[in-house]
C-alpha positions, -999 to 999 in steps of 0.1 A, spaced: 576 -191 -642 596 -211 -617 609 -244 -631 595 -276 -618 620 -288 -592 619 -324 -580 634 -327 -545 643 -360 -529 647 -367 -492 683 -365 -480 701 -396 -467 698 -386 -430 660 -382 -435 657 -416 -452 678 -432 -424 656 -416 -398 624 -428 -415 639 -463 -418 649 -463 -382 614 -451 -370 598 -481 -389 618 -506 -369 599 -518 -338 611 -511 -303 628 -543 -292 645 -550 -326 659 -514 -327 670 -518 -291 690 -550 -299 706 -533 -329 715 -503 -309 729 -522 -280 750 -546 -302 763 -516 -322 772 -496 -291 790 -526 -274 811 -531 -305 821 -495 -309 829 -491 -272 851 -522 -274 867 -508 -305 874 -474 -288 888 -488 -256 908 -516 -274 889 -544 -257 896 -577 -274 895 -602 -245 864 -620 -259 875 -651 -241 859 -637 -209 824 -632 -225 823 -657 -253 803 -690 -253 827 -717 -241 813 -751 -233 842 -760 -211 839 -729 -190 801 -734 -187 804 -770 -176 835 -768 -154 832 -733 -139 794 -729 -143 797 -695 -160 761 -693 -172 764 -656 -180 783 -665 -211 751 -678 -227 737 -642 -229 769 -621 -231 781 -640 -261 751 -630 -283 758 -592 -277 795 -591 -286 809 -593 -322 844 -597 -335 845 -573 -364 826 -546 -381 814 -569 -409 803 -594 -383 780 -569 -364 769 -552 -396 757 -584 -413 741 -598 -382 721 -566 -375 711 -562 -412 697 -597 -410 680 -590 -376 661 -560 -388 636 -577 -412 634 -609 -392 630 -593 -358 606 -566 -371 582 -592 -386 582 -614 -355 579 -584 -331 548 -571 -350 532 -605 -347 542 -614 -311 547 -581 -293 579 -566 -278 578 -583 -244 569 -617 -259 597 -615 -285 622 -606 -257 612 -638 -239 615 -659 -270 650 -645 -277 661 -654 -242 645 -688 -246 662 -694 -279 695 -683 -265 691 -708 -236 681 -737 -258 709 -729 -282 734 -731 -254 719 -764 -241 721 -780 -275 756 -767 -280 769 -781 -247 752 -814 -251 766 -819 -286 800 -808 -276 801 -832 -247 790 -861 -269 815 -853 -295 844 -848 -270 837 -881 -252 830 -901 -283 849 -934 -279 853 -938 -316 867 -904 -325 867 -876 -300 866 -839 -309 880 -822 -278 883 -788 -296 845 -784 -295 846 -780 -257 872 -752 -260 855 -734 -288 849 -697 -281 818 -684 -300 803 -649 -301 777 -631 -321 739 -630 -326 739 -653 -356 728 -684 -336 695 -665 -327 692 -654 -363 693 -690 -376 665 -698 -351 645 -669 -364 650 -680 -400 635 -714 -392 606 -699 -374 599 -673 -401 601 -699 -428 576 -721 -410 554 -690 -404 553 -681 -441 541 -715 -451 561 -713 -484 570 -745 -501 604 -732 -514 627 -703 -506 653 -685 -527 690 -685 -516 704 -651 -524 682 -649 -555 702 -676 -572 683 -708 -568 653 -721 -549 654 -748 -523 627 -766 -503 616 -746 -473 625 -773 -449 661 -773 -460 664 -736 -464 683 -730 -431 706 -760 -436 715 -747 -471 723 -713 -456 744 -730 -430 765 -748 -457 768 -716 -478 780 -695 -449 804 -722 -438 819 -724 -473 821 -687 -480 833 -674 -446 861 -684 -424 862 -687 -386 825 -694 -385 810 -716 -357 793 -745 -374 780 -760 -342 767 -726 -330 746 -721 -362 735 -757 -362 722 -754 -327 703 -723 -337 686 -743 -364 677 -771 -340 662 -746 -315 642 -731 -343 627 -764 -353 621 -773 -317 602 -741 -311 583 -745 -344 571 -780 -336 559 -772 -301 586 -787 -280 589 -754 -260 552 -748 -256 551 -758 -219 578 -731 -212 557 -703 -228 535 -683 -205 500 -672 -214 490 -638 -227 480 -626 -192 516 -628 -181 528 -606 -209 500 -582 -203 509 -580 -166 545 -572 -174 534 -545 -199 512 -528 -173 539 -528 -146 554 -495 -136 589 -506 -146 580 -506 -183 557 -476 -183 582 -454 -201 588 -481 -228 552 -489 -234 544 -452 -240 568 -452 -269 552 -454 -304 575 -481 -316 566 -504 -287 542 -532 -297 519 -545 -270 508 -581 -269 472 -578 -280 462 -613 -269 453 -626 -303 476 -656 -298 466 -669 -264 489 -699 -265 519 -676 -262 539 -687 -293 541 -676 -328 515 -694 -351 529 -716 -377 515 -739 -404 522 -769 -381 514 -756 -346 486 -732 -354 459 -751 -336 479 -767 -308 476 -757 -272 503 -743 -250 507 -777 -234 511 -795 -267 544 -811 -256 527 -829 -226 494 -837 -243 507 -858 -272 511 -832 -299 548 -840 -301 542 -872 -321 517 -854 -344 542 -826 -350 570 -850 -357 549 -871 -380 541 -841 -401 578 -839 -411 576 -874 -427 567 -877 -464 531 -887 -468 509 -896 -498 489 -867 -510 451 -872 -506 428 -849 -524 400 -836 -501 372 -814 -512 368 -784 -489 339 -760 -490 347 -728 -508 341 -698 -486 321 -669 -501 335 -635 -492 300 -621 -491 292 -642 -460 321 -639 -435 325 -665 -408 328 -702 -405 299 -722 -420 284 -752 -404 274 -784 -422 237 -789 -426 222 -821 -412 245 -825 -382 218 -828 -357 239 -838 -328 263 -808 -332 234 -784 -337 217 -796 -306 248 -790 -286 252 -756 -302 215 -749 -295 220 -757 -258 251 -736 -256 235 -706 -274 205 -708 -252 226 -707 -221 246 -678 -235 215 -659 -244 200 -664 -209 233 -653 -194 234 -621 -214 198 -614 -205 206 -618 -168 237 -595 -172 216 -569 -190 190 -569 -162 215 -567 -134 235 -539 -151 207 -515 -151 199 -517 -188 165 -535 -189 155 -551 -222 122 -545 -238 93 -569 -233 94 -582 -268 130 -593 -265 124 -609 -231 93 -626 -245 112 -639 -275 140 -653 -254 114 -669 -231 97 -684 -262 130 -698 -275 139 -713 -241 104 -727 -236 103 -741 -271 136 -759 -267 125 -774 -234 94 -787 -251 114 -803 -279 112 -776 -306 135 -747 -314 110 -718 -320 73 -716 -312 51 -703 -339 17 -707 -324 12 -669 -324 9 -668 -362 -16 -695 -364 7 -722 -378 8 -757 -363 37 -760 -339 55 -789 -356 53 -773 -391 63 -738 -377 93 -753 -360 105 -771 -392 101 -738 -412 120 -719 -385 147 -745 -384 152 -742 -422 155 -704 -419 179 -707 -390 200 -732 -409 202 -709 -439 213 -680 -419 238 -700 -399 253 -714 -431 259 -678 -441 283 -674 -412 261 -657 -386 259 -668 -350 230 -690 -341 219 -670 -311 219 -638 -331 200 -656 -359 173 -667 -335 168 -633 -320 169 -616 -354 142 -640 -368 120 -635 -338 124 -597 -342 116 -599 -379 85 -621 -373 101 -649 -393 109 -627 -424 142 -640 -437 151 -609 -456 144 -586 -426 164 -609 -404 194 -607 -428 192 -569 -427 192 -570 -389 222 -593 -387 242 -573 -412 234 -540 -394 246 -556 -361 279 -567 -377 285 -533 -393 
């Protein structure tokens, strides 16, 4: 008999599988930065003063291209290796959430904001009347690490963790995680741009707390870019991640900006986001526990005003769907139309559902139907679907539940 042989995938196979799991934009950035470094190494190019980020050249000569060329060039093999190894997990996670086109725009936005913060701080430090720091204006910085520090802040806010581990040695509060990394890198490595990394952290916090929301386009803009003929070859690639439209506000959801709109900076959300950073006294609030058997968001029983508004909205939505079905060539049966007409007429008369057909007084039948509707709505079902299902089930609660569950499945 042949012995049992355990074979393992070779190193090239594992590297190929690892590379295929990296999304399109992240792998493209890694490839471009690696190729640029090795080309510079082969041709002996070391004049980084022409492409680095220099505040004095940007201010005096208006060489804006340095904002974007500086993030693609690296000074040594360890420099590009460490930066790209850090980019792969951070960029992959953000790209899977945001999409490839949206992440590209966010990277450009972060690079621009990093440069603005860098120039402003350098100008303030250089023209400080107490103690000026002229060398900050002549600093020449290159590398992708400024963007990485912004991504670290955004990813930390996205995770919602209360603490993070620094190299597996000790835990620090999540809010100070990026600052601790900044201090550690500054102590362990030489020739590191403190101001460049600090500006990356500031840009990350500005993005997280909604200061850039007014600069972020909606989902339709990203979708239009993805459907253009220029990106047709890229979109067809399996690693390309399309913006699905789940985040209509155009920015990555975080624990502090999850429910804010894209115009939060202009609509007063700035103060609310900044106030969330201040220490506050903990207040215990009882929140309803959601049962996994009944998906959806429950509604509080007894909120008459909210239910009346929801009833009017569901009534208009039901009538709109009925009109659309009639106009599209798919006529509804007479029972459904009759049910919808009964619901509409009943609401106009001051009750939710008419029950005169079963021989019950109108007021008592309306109360009984309201109780059934409230029970089903509290289970997470849509009110309009609940009303139609109850009408189709002749008021039988169990049959209505079966109808609603079959519609969701």
